[in-house]
N, C-alpha and C positions, 0 to 999 in steps of 0.2 A: 541575325534578323532581330529587329526590335519590335515588340508588341506593346502598345500603350493601351491600358485599361481606362476607359473614360466613364465607367459606371459609378465610381465613388465620388466623394466630395472633391477630390483632387486627382489628377492623372497619376497612374502608377505604371512605371516602365519596367519591362522584363526583356532581357536579352537572351537569345538562343543561338547556338552554333549549329548550323545546318550541315548535313553531310557535304563532303568536298564537291566542288563543281564537277559535273558529270561528263561534260564533253567539250563544247567549243568555247563557251564564254562564262565569265565569272558570275554574271547576273542571271543565270539560267533558272534559278529559283525566283519565281515572280508571282505565282498565284497564291492567294491566301483566303481562307474562309473560316468562320468561327461561330459557335453557338454560345460560347461564354469565354471568359479570359483564359480558362484552363482547357477548354475543349476546342482545339483548332487544328487546321490542316493546311499544308503547303503543297503546291504543285510546281513542276518545272516545265521548261519548253519541250521536253521529250516525253511527256505523259506520265512521269512518276508522281504519285500522290502519297505524301508522307503524313502519318499521324503524329502531330506535334507533341502529344502527351507522352510519347515513348522516347523522346530525346534524352530524358534523364537516365535511361537505362540502355536498352537495345532498340535502335530505331526500327519501326515497323512501317510497312508500306501497304496501302490499299491497292495500289497498282505500281508495278515495277517500271513502267514506261516502255518506250519503243525498243525493239531488239536492234543492237548494233552489229553483232557478229554471232554466228552459230558454229559450233564444232562438235564432232562426235567421235567416240572411240569405245571399244568394248560394248557395254550395254548402256552407256550413259551419253547424254547430250549436255553441252554447256551453252548458255546464252548470256552474252554481255548485254546489259540492259541500261536504259536511260536513268536508272536510279544510281548508277555507279557500282552496282553489284553484279557479279557473275554467278548465275544460278546453275548448278549441276544437278540434273534430274534424270531418272530412268523413264524413258518415253512409254514403256510398256505398262508400268504401274503408276506413273505420275508421282512417284515418291522422290522428294528432294534429297539428294545425297549430301550436298554441302552448299553453302553460300560464301563466296569470297568477296570481300570488300576491296575492289580494285577497279576504278573506272577504266574501261578499255574500249577501243574501237576495232580491235582485231584479236581473236583468240584462235588457237589451234590445239589439237589434242593428239596424243599418241594413239596408235591403232588399238592398244589394249585398254585405253581409258584410264591409265594410271598417272599420266603426266599432262599438265596443261600449261601452255605458254600464253602470255597476254601482253599486249603492247599498249601503253597509254596513248590516247588520241594524239595524232600528229599535230593538229592545229590547236591554237589557243593555249599553248603551253606557258605563255607568260602569266597565266592565271593559276598555274599549278606548279609546285616545286618538283613534283615527281614525274619524270618523263621516261621512266625505266621500262625495260622489257623484263618481266618477272616470270619465273618458272615455278609452278606449284606441283606438289605431290597430291594425288587423289587416292582415296576419298577424303583424306584428312584436310586438304586445303592448305597444308603447311608450305612455307616457302622453301624450295630447293636451292634457288639461286636468283640473284638480281643482277642484271646488267645495267648499272646506273647511268642515267642521263638526266640533264636538267635544261632549263631554258637557256642557260649560259654556256652549255657544252659547245665546243667548236664543231663537233659533228652531232647531228640529230638522227635518231632512228626513223627510217622511212618505211621499212618493211622487214619481215622476218619469215622464216620457214622452220617449223619444228619437224625433225625427222620422224617418220612413222614409228620408229623404235623408241622414241622419246629420249634418245641419248645425245643427239647432235642438234645444234641450233645455228642456222644461217641468218646473218643480219645484213641489211642494206642501210648504210648511213650516208648522209649528205648534209649540205648547208641549206637552211631555210631562209626565206625572206625575213627581214627584221620584224615584220608584223605577223609572221607565221601564216601567211595566206597560202603557202605552198613551197615546194623545193625551189631553190635559187637556180639550180641547173647542174649539169655534170661538172666534174667527174663524181661518180658515186662509188663508194667503197663497199665491197662485198667480202665477208669473211665467215668462216665456219669454225666453231669451237664446240667442245663438249657442253652440255647444258649446265654442268657444274662449274664451268669456267675453265681456266687453265690456258695453255698456249694456243695460239691460232694454228689450226690444222690446215687451212687453205684460205687464200685471199686473192683478190684481183681488184682492178679499178675499171669501172664501166664508163665510157665516154659517150654513150648514146644519149639522145635528147630526153629519154625517160629511163626509168630503172626497172629491172626485173630481178626477182630473187632466185635462189638456187632451188632446184627440185630434186628431192631425194627419192631413191627407189625404196620399196617397202622394207628391205633389210638394211638400208642406209649405206650400202657399200658402193653404190653408184650415184653420181650427181649429173644432172643435165643443167647446163648454164647457157643462157641466151647470149649471143654476141652482140645483139642490137635490138632494134624495134620490131614490132609486128609489121614487117615491110618486105618488099622484094629483096632477095639476096641475103636475108638474115640467116645465119647458121647457128647451130647448137653444138657446144663442146661437151663431150662425155668424159667424165672422170671416174676412175675406179680406185677406191682407197686413196683419193686426193691426187692421183696421177692421171694426166691427160692421156687417154687411150685412142680416141677417135673423134671425128666431127661429122655431123650430118647437116643436111639442108633443112631449113624451116625454123620456126619459133616453137619452143617446147611447151606443150600443154600439160603433160604429166606422164609418170610411169604407170603402165597398166599392171605390170608385175616386175619381177627382178630381171627380166630379159627383154621387155618390150617398152618402147617409148613412143608416144604419140606426138606428132608435130603438126603445125599449120604452115601452109605456104601462101604467099600473097603475090599479086601482080599489080602493075600500074594500069589504071583505066582512066583515060583522060586526065582529070585533075585530082583523082583520088586513088587510094590504095584499096584493092578488093581482095577478099579471101578467095583462094582458088582451089583449096582442097586439103585433105589430111593424109598423112603418111605414118605408118607404123614401122619403126626401125628396131632391129635387134640391138643388144648392148654393144655389139661389135661394129655396128653401123650398116648392116645389110638391110635392104628394103624387104619387109615381110608382107605388107599389104597397103592398099590405098582405099580405105573404107569411105563410103559416101556419107560422111558426117557433116553436119552444119559446123560453123565456126564455134569452137569451144575455147574457153579461157582457162579452165582447169578441169580436173577429173578426180573421181573416186571410183575404185573398182568394185563392181557388184559380184561378178564371177569372171571366168576365163573369157566369156564372149560378150559381156555387157559392162558398160560403164555409166556412172552417174555424173551428170554435169551440174555442179552447184549453181553456176551462174544462169542456167536455164531451168533448174529444178526438174530435170528430165533424165530418163534412163534410155540409152540407145544400144542397139546391137552392133557389135564390132564387125560382124560378118556382112550384114545387109545395110547398116546405117539406119534401120527402122526405129522409129520412136516406140518405146515399150511402155513408158510411164511419163505422165506430165503432158504439158501443152507444147513443149518445144520452144516456147517463146523466151526471150531474154528477160530475166527478172527486172521488173520496173523499179521506180523510185518508191521508197528508199531502197537502194541497191544492196540488199542483204541476202547473201547466198545461203542456200540450205546445206544440210549435211546428211550423210548416210550413217545410220546407227543400227547395226545388225540388220534386221529385216524391215526397218522403218526408215522413211525419209522424213526429216524434221526441217520445217521451213516456216517463214513468217507469212501470216495472212493479216495485213493491216497491223494493228497493235498486238496481235496474238501470235503465238508460236504453236504450230500443230504438228502432230506426228501421224503419218499414214503408212500402213503396211504396204511395202512395194510388191 
């Protein structure tokens, strides 16, 4: 950014390097205000407000901008923000554990809060050289491993899943349109490796019209993998230690524990596809229950009888389907799901992120 001081006898030009583009476009830094040539502020399209005086040392923000993604584990929550920073904080004390400078649209954390994985935004990559999926160690914020991608990579990262143990990473890759407006279409490649890299432990190719990632059980010994869309007839393959052991009906929502998987089933209704119910299967494929739950996209386990739905920011009973916490409504735009952190639910409210004891 160039600032021209017009207060003297002749204009004086100063150039500043702003933090890297935070999300979709290179010109996201657009707002500017100043009380003097040296006392100025810049804002971007996502609500971040930067104190320009701090650029010579460590950039400081008056506001970090909109939350893009929230993850939780152990006693901490992480929030990817419109400033291009990921802030890791203890929701009980509000103490910031660490700040990671990595623009991200999706983050996930291990269940113990010691590993964080982050993916660069899928769109607008022509403005950023780094499209990697990076794994960080917490609380230090140091890099454990980077899975490098760039705008020119033949395959682009579309999604990922970090195992709750923090030891495995599943990636979904595919081809994007040249202008980066979205995936070009199938096939999509799915693979699992250790977070530290090394050989591919499992892989397949998905030819459905859209992609879905791998879902790990809490101990990461089991995987649930959708065969297709959220549609009638879709099934889920269950793998144990990367070996196919059984298949069940429905689209996988998530593992409740190391022996129970929740799936959704769908039916055709005139010209649309309609959710018809949920089923809980054992790891061996036996039907255990059909709880009266609304359509869920993912889940986090509260206890043996209740689950948290990040996309609805709500807690439900697995026995009765009763709403225990939250409104039960699907999270509106911007569609940023919440996270469960110990006894707290952490979720966005407009530009803020709040923590509420569940």
